[in-house]
C-alpha positions in Angstrom: 64.8 46.2 11.1 67.8 44.6 9.8 70.1 47.2 11.2 68.4 46.9 14.6 69.0 43.1 14.6 72.6 43.5 13.6 73.2 46.2 16.3 71.4 44.1 19.0 73.6 41.1 18.1 76.9 43.0 18.2 76.0 44.8 21.5 74.9 41.5 23.1 78.1 39.7 22.0 80.7 42.4 22.9 79.3 43.0 26.3 79.4 39.3 27.1 82.5 37.7 29.0 83.2 35.4 26.2 83.9 38.4 23.9 86.5 39.8 26.3 88.0 36.3 26.8 88.2 35.8 23.1 89.7 39.2 22.3 92.4 38.8 25.0 93.3 35.3 24.0 93.4 36.2 20.3 95.6 39.1 20.9 98.0 37.2 23.0 98.2 34.2 20.6 98.5 36.3 17.5 101.3 38.6 18.8 103.1 35.7 20.3 102.9 33.8 17.0 104.0 36.7 14.9 106.9 37.6 17.2 108.0 33.9 17.4 107.7 33.6 13.6 109.8 36.8 13.1 112.5 35.6 15.5 112.6 32.1 13.9 113.0 33.7 10.5 115.8 36.0 11.5 117.7 33.0 13.2 117.3 31.0 9.9 118.4 33.9 7.8 121.5 34.3 10.0 122.2 30.6 9.9 121.9 30.7 6.2 124.3 33.5 5.6 126.8 31.7 7.9 126.4 28.4 6.2 126.9 30.2 2.9 130.1 31.8 4.0 131.4 28.6 5.6 130.8 26.6 2.3 132.8 29.3 0.4 135.7 28.9 2.8 135.6 25.0 2.5 135.6 25.3 -1.4 138.6 27.6 -1.3 140.5 25.2 0.9 140.1 22.3 -1.6 143.7 21.6 -3.0 142.6 20.4 -6.5 139.6 19.5 -8.5 139.8 15.8 -7.7 139.2 16.6 -4.1 136.4 19.1 -4.9 134.7 16.4 -7.2 134.4 14.0 -4.3 133.7 16.8 -1.6 131.3 18.6 -3.6 129.7 22.0 -3.1 127.1 22.3 -0.3 123.9 24.2 -1.4 121.9 25.9 1.4 118.2 26.6 1.0 117.3 30.3 1.7 114.4 30.6 4.3 111.2 31.8 3.0 110.1 35.1 4.6 106.4 34.2 5.0 107.3 31.1 7.0 106.7 33.4 10.0 103.1 33.4 9.1 102.6 29.8 7.7 105.5 27.4 8.7 104.2 24.5 6.6 106.9 21.9 6.2 109.7 24.4 6.4 111.2 23.1 9.6 110.8 19.5 8.4 112.5 20.2 5.1 116.3 19.8 5.0 118.3 23.1 5.1 121.2 22.0 2.8 122.3 19.5 0.2 125.7 18.5 -1.0 126.2 18.2 -4.7 129.1 16.0 -6.0 129.8 13.8 -8.9 128.8 10.5 -7.2 125.6 10.7 -5.3 122.1 12.3 -6.0 121.6 15.5 -3.9 119.3 15.2 -0.9 118.3 17.8 1.5 119.5 17.2 5.1 119.9 19.0 8.3 116.3 19.9 9.2 115.4 21.7 12.3 113.9 18.5 13.7 117.2 16.8 13.5 118.8 19.3 15.8 115.7 19.9 17.9 113.5 16.8 18.1 111.1 18.5 20.4 110.0 20.8 17.5 108.5 17.7 15.9 106.7 16.8 19.0 104.8 20.0 19.5 104.9 21.6 16.0 105.1 25.3 15.1 102.9 27.9 16.8 102.3 30.0 13.7 99.3 32.1 12.8 97.9 29.3 10.6 97.8 26.9 13.5 96.1 29.4 15.7 93.4 30.1 13.1 93.0 26.5 12.3 92.6 25.2 15.8 91.9 28.0 18.3 89.8 30.6 16.3 87.7 27.9 14.6 86.6 26.7 18.1 85.8 30.4 18.9 83.7 30.6 15.7 81.5 27.6 17.1 81.5 29.2 20.5 79.9 32.4 19.0 77.3 30.4 17.1 76.3 27.2 18.8 73.4 28.9 20.7 72.6 31.5 18.1 69.1 30.1 17.5 68.8 27.3 20.0 69.9 29.5 22.9 67.5 32.2 22.0 64.7 29.5 22.1 65.8 28.2 25.4 65.8 31.8 26.9 62.5 32.4 25.4 63.6 35.5 23.5 63.1 33.8 20.1 59.5 33.5 20.5 59.1 37.1 21.6 61.0 38.5 18.6 58.9 36.5 16.2 55.8 37.5 17.9 56.4 41.1 16.6 56.0 40.1 13.1 59.7 40.2 12.6 60.4 38.3 9.3 62.4 35.1 9.7 64.8 35.8 7.0 65.6 39.2 8.4 66.2 37.7 11.7 68.6 35.0 10.5 70.4 37.4 8.2 70.9 40.0 11.0 72.0 37.4 13.4 74.6 36.0 10.9 75.9 39.5 10.0 76.1 40.8 13.7 77.5 37.6 14.9 80.2 37.5 12.4 81.2 41.1 12.9 81.5 40.3 16.6 83.7 37.3 15.7 86.0 39.3 13.3 86.8 42.1 15.6 88.9 40.1 18.1 90.8 38.8 15.1 91.0 41.9 12.9 92.4 44.4 15.5 95.5 42.0 16.6 96.1 41.1 12.9 96.2 44.8 11.8 98.5 45.6 14.8 100.7 42.6 13.6 101.0 44.1 10.2 102.3 47.3 11.7 104.7 45.3 13.7 106.0 43.5 10.5 106.6 46.9 8.8 108.7 48.4 11.7 110.6 45.3 12.6 114.3 45.5 11.7 115.8 43.0 9.1 112.3 42.0 7.9 111.5 43.4 4.5 108.6 42.2 2.5 108.3 42.9 -1.2 105.1 43.9 -3.0 104.6 40.4 -4.0 105.0 39.2 -0.3 102.3 41.7 0.9 99.9 40.5 -1.8 100.5 36.8 -0.8 100.1 37.8 2.9 96.7 39.6 2.1 95.6 36.5 0.3 96.5 34.4 3.3 94.4 36.7 5.6 91.6 36.4 3.2 91.6 32.7 3.4 91.9 33.0 7.2 88.5 34.9 7.2 87.0 32.5 4.7 87.9 29.6 7.1 86.3 31.3 10.0 83.2 32.3 8.0 82.9 28.4 7.2 82.8 27.3 10.8 80.6 30.4 11.6 77.9 29.3 9.2 78.4 25.8 10.2 77.6 26.7 13.7 74.6 28.8 12.6 73.2 25.9 10.6 73.5 23.2 13.3 72.0 25.7 15.8 69.0 25.9 13.5 68.6 22.3 13.4 68.6 21.5 17.1 66.3 22.8 20.0 68.9 22.8 22.7 72.2 24.6 22.7 73.9 21.7 24.6 73.0 19.3 21.8 74.2 21.9 19.3 77.5 22.3 21.0 78.1 18.4 21.1 77.4 18.1 17.4 79.6 20.9 16.4 82.3 19.6 18.6 82.1 16.2 16.9 82.2 17.9 13.5 85.1 20.0 14.4 87.1 16.9 15.6 86.1 15.2 12.3 87.1 18.0 10.1 90.3 19.2 11.7 91.9 15.9 12.9 90.2 12.8 11.6 89.7 13.5 7.9 93.2 14.8 7.1 94.9 11.9 8.8 92.5 9.3 7.2 93.1 10.9 3.9 96.9 10.4 4.0 96.5 6.7 5.4 94.0 5.9 2.8 96.3 7.2 -0.1 99.2 5.2 1.3 97.2 2.0 1.2 95.7 2.6 -2.4 98.9 3.9 -3.9 101.9 2.5 -2.0 105.4 3.8 -2.9 108.9 2.5 -2.2 110.6 4.0 0.9 113.5 6.5 0.6 115.8 3.8 2.0 115.0 1.3 -0.9 115.5 4.0 -3.5 118.9 5.0 -1.9 119.9 1.3 -1.7 119.2 0.8 -5.5 121.3 4.0 -6.5 124.2 2.9 -4.3 124.2 -0.6 -5.6 124.3 0.7 -9.2 127.1 3.2 -8.4 129.1 0.3 -6.9 128.5 -1.7 -10.1 129.5 1.1 -12.3 132.7 1.8 -10.3 133.5 -2.0 -10.5 133.0 -2.0 -14.2 135.0 1.2 -14.6 138.0 -0.4 -12.7 137.9 -3.6 -14.9 137.8 -1.6 -18.0 140.7 0.5 -16.8 142.8 -2.6 -16.2 141.8 -3.9 -19.7 142.8 -0.7 -21.2 146.2 -0.6 -19.4 146.9 -4.2 -20.7 145.9 -3.2 -24.2 148.1 0.0 -23.9 151.2 -2.0 -22.7 150.8 -4.2 -25.9 150.7 -1.2 -28.1 153.3 0.7 -26.2 156.1 -0.9 -28.4 154.9 1.3 -31.2 153.9 4.5 -29.4 156.0 7.2 -27.9 155.7 8.3 -24.3 153.7 11.4 -25.1 151.4 9.4 -27.4 150.7 6.9 -24.6 149.9 9.7 -22.1 147.7 11.6 -24.5 145.8 8.3 -25.2 145.6 7.4 -21.6 144.2 10.9 -20.6 141.7 10.9 -23.5 140.4 7.5 -22.5 140.0 8.5 -18.9 138.3 11.5 -19.7 135.7 9.9 -22.0 135.2 6.9 -19.7 134.7 9.0 -16.7 132.2 11.2 -18.4 130.4 8.1 -19.7 130.3 6.6 -16.2 129.1 9.7 -14.6 126.4 10.1 -17.3 125.4 6.6 -17.0 125.0 6.9 -13.2 122.9 10.1 -13.6 120.8 8.5 -16.1 119.9 5.5 -13.9 119.4 7.8 -11.0 117.2 10.0 -13.0 115.0 7.0 -14.2 114.8 5.8 -10.7 113.9 9.2 -9.3 111.4 9.9 -12.1 109.5 6.7 -11.4 109.6 7.4 -7.6 108.4 10.9 -8.1 105.6 9.9 -10.4 104.3 7.4 -7.8 104.8 9.9 -4.9 102.9 12.6 -6.8 100.1 10.2 -7.5 99.8 9.3 -3.8 100.1 13.1 -2.8 97.3 14.0 -5.2 95.1 11.4 -4.0 95.8 12.4 -0.3 95.2 16.1 -1.1 91.9 15.3 -3.0 90.6 13.3 -0.2 91.7 15.6 2.7 90.1 18.7 0.8 86.8 17.5 2.2 88.1 19.1 5.4 88.2 22.8 5.6 91.3 22.5 7.8 93.2 20.8 5.0 92.0 23.4 2.5 93.3 26.1 4.9 96.7 24.3 5.4 97.3 23.7 1.6 96.4 27.1 0.4 98.4 29.0 3.0 101.5 26.8 2.6 101.3 27.4 -1.2 101.0 31.2 -0.8 103.8 31.2 1.9 105.9 28.9 -0.5 106.5 26.6 2.6 104.6 23.5 1.1 105.5 20.4 -0.7 105.6 21.9 -4.1 108.2 24.4 -3.1 110.2 21.5 -1.5 110.1 19.6 -4.7 110.8 22.6 -6.9 114.1 23.2 -4.9 115.0 19.6 -5.0 114.5 19.3 -8.7 116.8 22.5 -9.2 119.4 20.6 -7.2 119.2 17.6 -9.4 119.3 19.8 -12.5 122.4 21.5 -11.2 124.4 18.1 -10.4 125.2 17.1 -13.9 126.2 20.7 -14.8 128.6 20.6 -11.8 130.0 17.2 -12.7 130.7 18.0 -16.3 132.5 21.1 -15.1 134.7 19.5 -12.5 135.5 16.3 -14.6 136.6 18.6 -17.5 138.9 20.4 -15.0 140.2 17.2 -13.7 141.1 16.0 -17.2 142.7 19.3 -18.1 144.9 19.1 -15.1 146.0 15.6 -16.0 146.8 16.7 -19.5 149.1 19.3 -18.0 150.8 16.7 -15.9 149.6 18.1 -12.6 146.6 18.5 -10.4 145.3 22.1 -11.1 144.5 24.5 -8.4 140.8 25.1 -8.0 139.5 28.3 -9.6 136.1 29.0 -8.0 135.4 31.9 -10.4 134.8 29.3 -13.3 132.5 27.0 -11.2 128.9 27.2 -12.4 126.6 28.9 -9.9 123.5 27.3 -8.6 120.6 29.5 -9.3 117.0 29.0 -7.8 114.0 31.0 -8.5 111.0 30.5 -6.1 107.6 30.1 -7.5 105.9 33.3 -8.8 102.6 34.3 -7.5 100.5 33.3 -10.5 101.0 29.5 -10.2 100.6 29.8 -6.5 97.2 31.6 -6.7 96.2 29.0 -9.4 97.0 26.2 -7.0 94.9 27.7 -4.1 91.7 28.5 -6.1 90.3 25.0 -5.6 90.6 25.4 -1.8 89.2 28.8 -2.0 86.3 27.5 -4.1 85.5 24.6 -1.8 85.4 26.9 1.3 83.2 29.4 -0.5 80.8 26.7 -1.7 80.6 25.3 1.9 79.9 28.8 3.3 77.0 29.2 0.9 75.8 25.8 1.4 75.7 26.1 5.2 74.1 29.5 5.2 71.4 28.4 2.8 70.8 25.4 5.0 70.5 27.6 8.1 68.1 29.9 6.3 65.9 27.1 5.0 66.0 25.3 8.4 65.1 28.6 10.3 62.1 29.2 8.2 60.5 26.1 9.5 62.1 26.3 13.0 59.8 25.7 15.9 60.3 28.7 18.3 58.0 27.4 21.0 
């Protein structure tokens, strides 16, 4: 009997106009999003390679280490290949950062700075389509699953044939979900083929595993809204009432709760602005430079008094030694101050972010967003990971360039830059294990809600008035 109910539900759905409309729209949107994502990734990859080559030429053109210390080296962020599926904050993040001896590195040159319209409309990636469009389709497939049958009088006829209610609700759930998955599954499989044959796009085994997990989360998300629609349909007697309630819940879950969570976290745990942090760093740098200049004047006065008893070579050696030591101390002092300021700021920011994430996880849309961003490595964690790598590299670069400047002064000339000796910046993206660990709470929340809504639908249908 269960197979008959499942077959009937599938046949009734796929022969309806809404199935054809859903299938065509899903195919168009999914193909368009994947093609757009691939094109954007290839453009970003080309821009990255060009920026790296340009930075190398700029470094080679520096006449000496003193100029290199002030100019610094530009570090470009390599685009993530799975950003074509889940853009996350990839476009909002800066694409490059300058590392020199003076300022803390900060990512700049985001896509929004060159194309503000991107910030207005956002990215049309696959995550957006599943979160917004396909979740609405899931409700469209289920809002009248029970209430609609009651209005048409077919529910009373089916139950009059001694059909167990638990069999009917289970059959409608399985058949309806299969009918919903078909318009999504076929375009997704064709998109995977498209990814495999597209030139200049090469996914590793770990990338394919991440992509598979993203697709699993997509289906969990749709299952959640499907079971929600089924549950509400068993709690109402009219399909119009069911649709209005589901539309309200969709707006609440997808738009209101995520924004309210961020606003609440900002009020509960306020943090200083970036401008305030930058102002403190610049003020301390100016103070350190002023103190250094005063110490230098005092040193020259003292050296003049001692000059009567020292040879010219001894004076030069003492001067260079003092300059090297004081310069290193000043740089270390500024770096330590910046590190303390940054550490305090990051601790407050992480506290605010954790609170916002915990609040927003009540919404399935937030769970979908956070989990897919983590797996695609386009989220906040990857951004902070890259920024921390830049800050770790800065003292290494500063120590190297300061030592080269002093060595040149000891030789009595500004030495030519030898890029072969410059320490390289190495960044390793997050491995799969930590990413999976981070998304487990989101998967657990969605799974728990699916079970909860289905149990609610089952219990409600057992006592449902079919008349």
